[in-house]
N, C-alpha and C positions, 0 to 999 in steps of 0.2 A: 502493501498498499506505498501511499504517498503521506507525507509528513506535510506542517505548514510550508511554506515558499517554495513546492515543489520539488521537495528534498525525497529522494526513491531510495525507499530500505529493499533490500534484494531475498531473494527467497532460493531456499534448497526446496524442491517441492517436488511431490512423488505423482505422477501420472499412471493412474489407473484407467486408460481408457476403458476399461472392460471393469468392473468390478468383481476383485476377487471374492468379497463377502457376500456377496447376491447372485453368484453365476453370470451368466451373458444376459446381454439385452438384448431382445428379438428384434433392435432396429427397423423397423415397418418402412419399406423402400418410397423415398421419396426424390424423384430425379435419376438425372443419367448415371451419376455415379455412385448411385446407391443401388442400381439393378446388378450392377458389374459384382459386387458384395452381396447380393442376398444369398443367404442360407435356410436352413432348418431351424426356425425358431424355437429357441429354447436350449439348444447345443451350445458350448460353450467358442468363444470364436478365437480366433488367431487375430495377436496385435503384433505388428512389427511396423518398419519404417525402414524409408530410404530419402534421396536427397530433394524429396518434393512434397511428400505428404505422409502421416500415419496411415497404412494399410489394415485393412480388417477382410480378411479372410481372401487374401490376394490382392485387392482392390485398393487407389489409393481412393480416399476419400476428401472432400472438402467438409470441414466439421464448424460447425457455431455453438459455443458453449458459455454456458451462465453461471455465476456463481448466486447459489441459495446456502445458507448456514442453518441445517436443522435445528439447532440449539436458539436462533432467532425469529423461530415461528413456533408453530403448534401442530403436534400430529394433526388435527383436524382441516390444517389448511395445507400442509402437504401435497394429498391428490390433485387441488385446485391451483395451487402454483406450476407445479411440476406439467400439469395438462393445457395454461396457459402460455407457458415457456415453451412448449411443442407446438403450440398454433404460431406461435410469437416464430417459429424456426428454426429455434434449436434443436441439436442433438446430441447434446452433451449437459450434464450438470456437475457442477466442480464443486468441493466442498472442502472445506477443512475437517480433520477429526482433532475436538478439542480436548486436550488431555486430563487437565486440572475441572473439568465439568463431570468427566468419567472417574476420575480417581482422587478426589477432593481431597482423602486420609489415603496414606500411604497403605495399599492392601485394600480398601475397599471401594468397589466400583458399583458403578450408576451408568445403567444404561435404560430406562425406564422413560415413560414421558417423550419430552420433546427430547431426550438425549439418547434416543433409542436408534442409533445408526444404522443398523442391518435393516429395520420398519423402513427408515428414508430410503435407504440402497431399491428395496425391493418392491417400493412405490416407483420408482424411475424406471426399475426393471419393468415393471407390470406395464407402465405406457412406453417400450420401445424404445428408450433411451439411453444413453451411456455416463456412464462415470468416469471424473477425473479427480481423483481423490489424493487430496493432499495431505499425507500422513503427520507431516510437523516431525516430532510433536511441538516444536517451537514454531508457532504460526503468526505472530504480531496481531494482525487483523484485528488491531482498536480493539482487543479483548484483555482484559486485566492479567498481567506477567505474560503476554505474550501465549497465555496456552498453559503456560510450563503452570505443574502444583507449587504451592508454596512449600511444600515439608520439603523441596528439593534440597534448600537453603540449609536443612540440618544435616544432610550427607557429610562426612565427613572430607576434608581436602577437594572440594568439589570446586569447579570452574566451569561458570553457564557457559555455552557456546566455544569449547575449544578443545583441543587435542589433549583430555585427559582422562583417566579410565574412570572415573565416576561420572562422568559427563560425555554421551556418544549419541548424540542426539540434534538433529538440526532441522531448520527450515530459515527462507529469509536471512543468507549471510554474507554478501557479498561485501555491503559497505561498511561491515565490520572486521572483516578477516584482516585488515592490516592492523587494527587495534592490537590483536594477537601474534604479531609479528612471525618469527620462524615456525609458528604452530598451525599458522593458519591455512598454509596449501597441504599442509599433507593432513590436516583434519579435513580439510576437502577429498582430496583422494580417499580418506577412508570412509567417509558418508559414502560416497559414490561405490567403494566395491563393497561394501554393507548389505547398499540396496539391492544390486546386480545380486550378489551371489544367495539371496532371499527367492532368488527363481521363479518369481512372479508368474512369469508370463506373460508380461505385459511391459512396452516401454516406461522409462523413470525419465524424469527432469529437473534441470535446477532452472530455477528463475532467475536471469540478470545474471549468472554463473560464467562470466564470457571462457574460462577456462575447463569449463566442466570436461570430467574423464570420460572418453569413450568406455562405454556405449552411450551416456547420459546426454541426454540433448540440452545446450543451455536455449533458453526461453528468455522472451522480452515481458516487462511491465511499464506501462507508462500509460500517459494523454497522446501520444502520436509516436508509436512504432515503428510505422513507417517511416520517419523521417530520422530518428534516434536510434534502432537496432542496427548494429553492427552484423547481424546475422548470424546462422550457425557457423563455429567452430571447426565447421567441416563438411566436407561437399556431400556427405553420405546422411546429413541430417537433415530435415525440414526445417521451416521457419513458423515457429510456434508463439502465438502472443496469446501470454497466461491471464493478465491481468489488463482490461480496457478499464480504465476508470470512468464510470458514466456518471460518476458528479466526484464531488469531494466531499469526504465525511464532516459530518458537523461537531463544531464545539461550543462548550457554553461560551458566550461573551462574541461571537460570532455570527456574522451573516449566513446564511445557507447559500451554498453556489452550487449551478443547476447548470450542468452540460447541453446544449440543445441536441434536438436528433439530427439537427444538418451536419454536425461538428463530428457528431460520434460517426454519422454513415460516411464522410467524408477521410475518416482517420481508418476506418475499417477495409475502404475500397481500396484506398493508397497504401496501405501496409498487404494487402493481396497480391497485388500488382508489380510494388516497388520492388519489395522483399520476396516474393512468389509464397507470401504466405499461405498456409491452405488450415492453420488451424487458429481461430480469434474466441478468445473468453475474456465476457464482461464481465468486469468486478463492481457494480453487484449488477444480476438480472433481478434478482428481489434482496432489498436490506434487510428488511425486517426490524426487529425489536431487542435492544440490550434489556434482556428482563436482568431482575434482581441486582447485584452489584457486579456483574461481568462486563461493562462497560471499562476501557483503560483512563488512563488521565484526562478529566476534561473534556471526553466524551462523552455526546447526548446518547440519551436512552433511543431515540429514533437512529435508525442506522440508513444511510443511503436510500433515504426517502425518495428520490428523485431518479430511482429505478426503472428501468421498461415497467417492473410491477413494483408499485409504491410500498410503504410502511405495512401495509393493511391486505396487500396482494391484490388490490385494486390497479388497472390497467392503468399507464401513464401515459397518455396520449399528446402530443404525436410519438413520440419515443418508440413507444413499443411498435404501433402499424408503420413507421419510417422505415425500423429496423428489421420489419418483417418483409416486407419488399424490396430491400438490398439482399435480405439472403436468399430471396426466390431468384433476383437477377441473377445473382452469381452462381447457384447451384442449377442454374438454366444453361450455364458457360461452363459448368465444373469440367467437363471433357477436355478442349483446348486450354483450360486455367492449370491441369493436369497435366495432362500429356503433351501437350500440344509446343509449339519453337514459339522463343521471345524475342521480339522486335522492340524499341522504343523510338521516340521521333521526338525532335524538339521542334513547338512551334513557335517559340518567342521565349522571353525570358521569365516569365511567369507561366507557360503553358506546354505541356507536355501531353506525349502519346505512350501507350504501351500496349501490345498488340499480341495476342496468342494465338496462334493456329496449326490445325490439325490438318491432312485432305482433307478432311469435311468439312470443318466447325473451325468457325475463327470469333473473338470475339475482341473490343477495342475496348479499354478504357481512356476517355479523354479528360486530360485534368487541366484546370485553371486554378491557379494558386492565387490571381488579384483578389484581394478580397473586396473588392469596390466597383466591379468594372464585367460588364459581359465582354467575353473577347469572341471575334470571329476568326475562324482558322478553315484552311482548307485540308479536309482528308480526303485523301483520293478525290473521285468525282464530286465530292460533296463538301458545301461550303456549310461550315454549319457555327452556331453559336454558342457558347460556353457560358452557361451561368455564373456571377460570382459567386468563387472560392466553394465549386463544384465539380465535382465527376460523374462524367457524360456514359453509364456504358449502353454498348452497340453490339446488339447479338448479329453473329454474322459480318461482325464490322459494317453494318448498315445500318439496321434497325434499334432508333434509339427507345430503349425499355426501361431505364432509371435514371434518376439525377439527383446524388445527393443532394445539391442546395436547393432542391423544389418541392416543398412538402405539400401534399393532395391528401394526409392522412388529417382525420378530424382531429380536433382540439376538444380538451375537456377541461371544466372548472369544478374542482372538487369543492365541498361545502360540508361545515359539521351542522349538523342539524340540533338543535338543543330539544332533547325528548324528556328531559327530567330535570327540576331545578330543586337543589336539595338547601331550601332558603328560610326553612322552618327553624328557629334557633333551637326549640324544645328536641330536634331530631337528632340534633348533636350533643357530646359530649368530650369532655376533655383530660387528660391526664398531665399534670403539671411534674415534667420531666427533673429530679430532684437533684440539684447542683451538690455533689461532693465535696465535702471540704475535708472529711477523711475517706479513703476508700473503703468500701463494701468487699471488695475479694483485692488484697492487694497483690501486686504482679511484681512489681519491684520498689525497694527502699533503700535508698543511699543518695553516695553525696554526687550524684551525677542525674544527667538527665537522658532517659533510655530512649533508645532510635526506636520510631514508631511501629513500624511493620514487623520487627523481631518481636515485640512485644505484643502485638496485638494478632500475630501468625495470620494476618488481614481477614481475620474473619468479620470483623467490622470497622468502618470508616475511623470509628472515634475512640482518641486517648486522650483520657481525662491525664494532666500533671498536677499535682497538688502540693502546695506547700502553706507553710504557717510564717507570717512574718513581723515581728516584733516590732513596735511603734513607740519612739519615744518622742512626743511631740517637742518640735526645734522652733517656732516663729509659727507663720502664717504661710508659708508660701506653698505655692501650688506643687502637688507634687503629681509625677509623670510615671504609666509603668510603661518600660520597653520591652518588648517582646522581638526574639529573633525567631522562626522558624522556618524550617523547609520544609513545608508542607503545601495546601491547597487551600486550605480554610484554618482561620483561628479566631476562638471566642471567648475571651475574659471574664470574669467574674471575680467582685472583691466581696467577702462576705456574704456570696451566695447572690448579689445584686450584679447584675450584667452593666459590663463599663463601654465594650468596644468590638469589633472585628475589623479582620483585612480579610481579603483573600488574593492568592496569585489569579492566573493565567496562563492558557495553553501556551502561547508565544512569548511567554516570560516565565519559565518553570524554576525560579531560582528563589533565591528566599523574598519571604514576606516578613515585614515589619509592623509592628502595632505599636503606636505611640498614644496612649487613652490618658488622659487627665483622670486620676481617684482622690477618694478622698478617706483616709484611716483614720480608725478610732485608737485611744489610746492604748497602747497594749497590743492583745493576741489578734490579728488579723488572719482572715484565711485567703490564700491566692488559688483560686481553680481555673485554670487554662484545659479549653477544649480542643485539641488536634484534631485536624480532618481531612481525610483523605479522601476524592472524588476521584475513584480508581488510583490503580497501579500502574506503573509503566509496562510497556507494550512492546520496546525495541532496544536496540543498542548493545554494546560489548559491557560485560562483565556486569550483570544485571545483579547478580546476588550479592555485590558490593555497595548497590546504591542505598545510601541513608536518608531517614524524611524524621520531621518530628522538630520538639521547640529544640532549640542552641544556646539561649542566652537571653536570661530576666533581670529587669534590673530595675530597682526604684529610682528616678532621681528626682533634685527641686527643680522646679522650672526657673531656667535660668543662672542654673549652678551645675554645667554639665561636669564639674570635675568632683562632684559631690553625688554618690551615688552607692547603693546599696544592692550588692549583686547576690541574689535568691539561689543558693547552694542546695540546701537538705529537698529531696522530691519524693514524692510517691507518686505511683499511678494506677489508676482504675482504668480498664478494660471495656471499651462500651458504655451502652447506656443502659439504666435499669430494666425500660423498657424493652429493648432488644434482648436481656438476659432472662425475665420474665414472657419473652416471646408473646406480647400482650395484643399482637397485628393478626392472633391466631382465636378463633373461636375459645378454646379451652382456655388459654392466656388471658384472651379480654375478658373474662367470666371470673377470674381470679383479682382484676385492677379497682382500684378503687376509683372509677369515673365521676368527674363531678359538671355540673350546668357549666356551658362555655362563656357566660354574660361578661366576665371580663380578662378573660384569657386573649382575646385577638389581639393579634400584631406582636403578640410576645413571644421571645425564643424559646426554645425547646419546650414545647407544648405536643401532646400527642393527641389526636382528635379519633372521634369514630362516629359512624353513622351507618344506615342501610339506605339500598336502594336496590329496585325492582330491575330484574333483566328487559332491557329494550325489545320491544317485540320486531320480529323479522330475523332478515339473515346478513344486514348491513353492519361493519364493523364496528364497533363502540369504543368510545374515547373518552377519559376525562377532562374537562378544560379546567388546567390548573393556574389559570393566569393572575387571581386574586392572592395565590401562596406566595412564600419566598423563595425556602429551600429544603429539602428533604428525602425522601422514599414514602412512597403508596403499595399499600398491600390489598389487595382482592380477598376476600375468605381465604387469606393466610399466604398467599401467590405476590412475591413481590414484581411489580409490574416497572421496576425499575427506579433510579434517582430522579428528582426533577430539579431544578434552578433557574427561575423565573425571574428571578431579580436580579439575575447578572446579565443587565442588557449588553445588545450588541450595538455598533458605530451607529443604527437605524433606529436607535430608540427601542427595539422591540427585543422579547427574548427570546434565545434561539431555540425554543422549543417551549408552548405553552398546552398542547395535545399530548394525551400519552394515551397509549393502544390497552385495550381490556382485551385479548385477544377469548371469543365464546368461550373457549374449554377453559376458560378460569370462572367462567359464570353458574350459578343455577337458576333452576328453576324457581321463580320466583324473588326472595330475597337476596341479597348480596352484602357481607360484611364489609366493609370501606374504612382501613385505619391508616392515618398519616401519620409520619414523625415530619410533626416541623421544625425548623432549627434557626431560622431567624425570626421569622412573625408573617402571618397573613388571617387572610381572612375567611376562613370554611364556606360560610354562607354564599359565597359565587360563585364557587363549585359548580359544573354543572355535566349532566352525562348528557353525552351526543354519539349520535349516529353518522360517519361517514361516508359519503354518497358523491358520485357525479351527476350535477342535478343540469349543466347549460354545456351543449355540445354544440360544435359551430366548426363549418370547414368553408374555405373556398378552394374551387378549382377550375383552372382556365379551361376554355373551349381545344386549346391547344398543347392542352395537357398529355403526358403519355398515358397510354390506359393502364387500369393495374395489372399486372401479371396473375393477381390471384381474383379476379372477377372475371364472370363470364361476359361482362360487357366489351363491345370492342371498339368502343369510344371514352372519353373521358368521363366522369361521372364520379358524384357526390355521392361516399359510404358514411351513413351514420347508423350508431351503434348504442346504445343504452346498454349498461352492464345489468348483468341477469337477475331478474325478478323487476326491474325495472321495464316503463315502456315509452314514447315521446309522447306526452302528453299538448305541449302546445308548440308553436312556431312563431317564434320572436320577430325574427325577420327571415327574409326572402327575395333577394333578386337576381335577374337574370341579367347582367348586363355589365356595367361597369361601377359597380359600388366601391365606397374608400374603405380600404380594407384596414385602416387603423381606426376603425370604431367599430369593425365589425363583432369581437370580442364581447362588447359591452351591451351588446341587444339594440342600440340606439338605431334611429334610420340615416341606415346610410347609404341611401341612393344615389347615386350617381347620375351624370349626365342622361345617360344610356339605361332605360330600366325596361323589363317586358313586365306589361301589367298582368298578367297571368301567372309571373313567378309565386306566389304565395297561393294561389290556387291549385296547382301543380304538385308542390311541396307537400301542401296539407295531404291532401287525395293521396299522396303515396305513401306518407309518412305517418298520421296521425295513426294513434294506438298501436302500436307496430315497435316489439324492441328494438329492427332496423332496419332500415330502407335504401334502397339505391335510387338515384334519381339521375339518368342521362344528361352531360350538357352539351345538349344539340338543340339548334333554334327551332326546329318543328315539333318538340317535344313542348315549345311555350308559344305556339302561333305565329310563328316566323320570325324573322330575323328584323330587333327591334333600330338595330342601327347599323345599316350594313360599312363595312369598311374600318369597324372599331372590333379590338380583339377583346369579345365580352367572359366573364366568370359566373359560373354558380356562386352564389353566398346563401348561407344558412346559417341560423342560429336557433336552437331545437333544443324543449327543456324536456328533461329524463324526470317521471315520477310516476 
């Protein structure tokens, strides 16, 4: 994955193009290249490779893949996610294996529920797809501790990610290799030999490991592998792209960054022709949710929401459909791409052509890098116009079948509909987390400040540092508490009264410093510091040596910098009382002493609980937490993850305000909702919502290329509501030259040319249906309303 600023972390990745855990995929034939490899369903299939492609049962294959991580969704979501991926043109589902999810305690294994890897792979197999299995066990993936179980730190003489006997496992290695000096290259060779000696019967690959030893395939990760990849390190290896980032993973305090469908399609097409690529994996195709405490440092609970399938499993348009068209166009030309002779052409400084031809078939990819101008080129006997920053694909080197920069797919507007407000004060109860002055369970006592992760064993985000300070008044000068910590958040309490907080950020991960004015009473005063981690690190060298926690504490008199008192005698308490007693569960909640919330709102360290009914229907369910501060949410004892809406982005908005509740977590009828609010918020403003795509819109020119996936031989608008919805209204329809920049809003966008029958024709074709197709042809609308002008059909529809 990519870090902030575009830095790339590399991977040793295991490719099981066929899952050994679940036997062979049936691989239903789709396209010319699949017919060459079709075999009896259910047989174990041979997987090898040569210098052009992966080879399945003796035939080269053009493969499109997408990352879906089974712990980031739930078992009841898997069949639908996989089916949508298959319909989107994917052949392969790629996933990591998350060691710390499967063996959280040494020798104790968990393969149940959303950790049921075998069930996940069997579902992929049942739907006729293959699996790219990234075994790790170090995975990074914005997953806590990079997937390594924390108990590894306790193994004597261990050094993570290095050639030492206590640690011989790996994934994503290249950019940390140099940190291990002479031990790095031998470790790479050892990892390769270990993998090959397992004799799995399928190829293995190392992401971005340029020196991957034979027969391991070196692959590319990044945004533009068609430009950055140096290529396979042997002419006998194919060009594979294992992580094509569909957006950037979001972190708290940063605005979300989405990637356009046109940019994604351009990057894929360029990799295929410039690097002769034959395997492209989208990271992520479905990002899902970082449930519980599995997100790494500062990473939001929502993961890659802008992927072709969004966090909830809804289709993200136009990305999903535009890539589907690209996949169909590439597979239609798989024979020349995989077996044909290659030639390239230059049409200018920013225009180039790539041609692949066999005796009977030919395909051309014509590239325009200019982001702003249409380029006119001569290709053979044809004069062609290339759209800005676009690649045109010509079947048989003559017929235009796809343009990466031309979006004919529908767009969708996703909305959160409030289905239940929980705003009755008598429905809420609260439990005030006690501020410890003497630890109830003493972890350490001594003349030092103990390291956070080693003390908590990463079983909680919270560690209390507790001390007693005897104060002797000397004048009336203001006192200042100074705390330096290597942590994500720090809260300070004097004599159980809150005095201040400070937090860090993803881009500035170093020390945080709290300077809070305080008042002390004569004699004995308690100092309680709550050190908080928002996820653990997931990348880099020497992870076992990373240290966190409070570093220095002193009390100074304002304007007398040289006069300070250093606090040295400390005790620790691990976690919160509510965590220890599991008051987020039904049983634990029944034992806690809850009270009315009248005076508890906007106060720190408050537990809240209420109940709500399961929303009707099948739409995904979310909680709108925008009125809260920071904390964690449990539904019926299941954590749906951390929230941090008080940490605003540069645009002034929360990085995430809607939090996914999988229907798998809900009961029929009433559900228990428990919240740990760390900073302060108003629970009465929380709402239960359902997510759906309510407005869809599209604009297709009469000169557009017809869809390869449609029976229509002419350009057409294709509208489709999500499952369970149908088109209830047409807000706008115009065959003419409507104003493109206002289509999304559904306003009156009529241009100088408009066919009066437009609305009637579209309503007749679409109202009451889940999906509809309307050809973009003048006769359909009663004739040409303005001859000589290029016309488009633009439609805005409502799904309900």
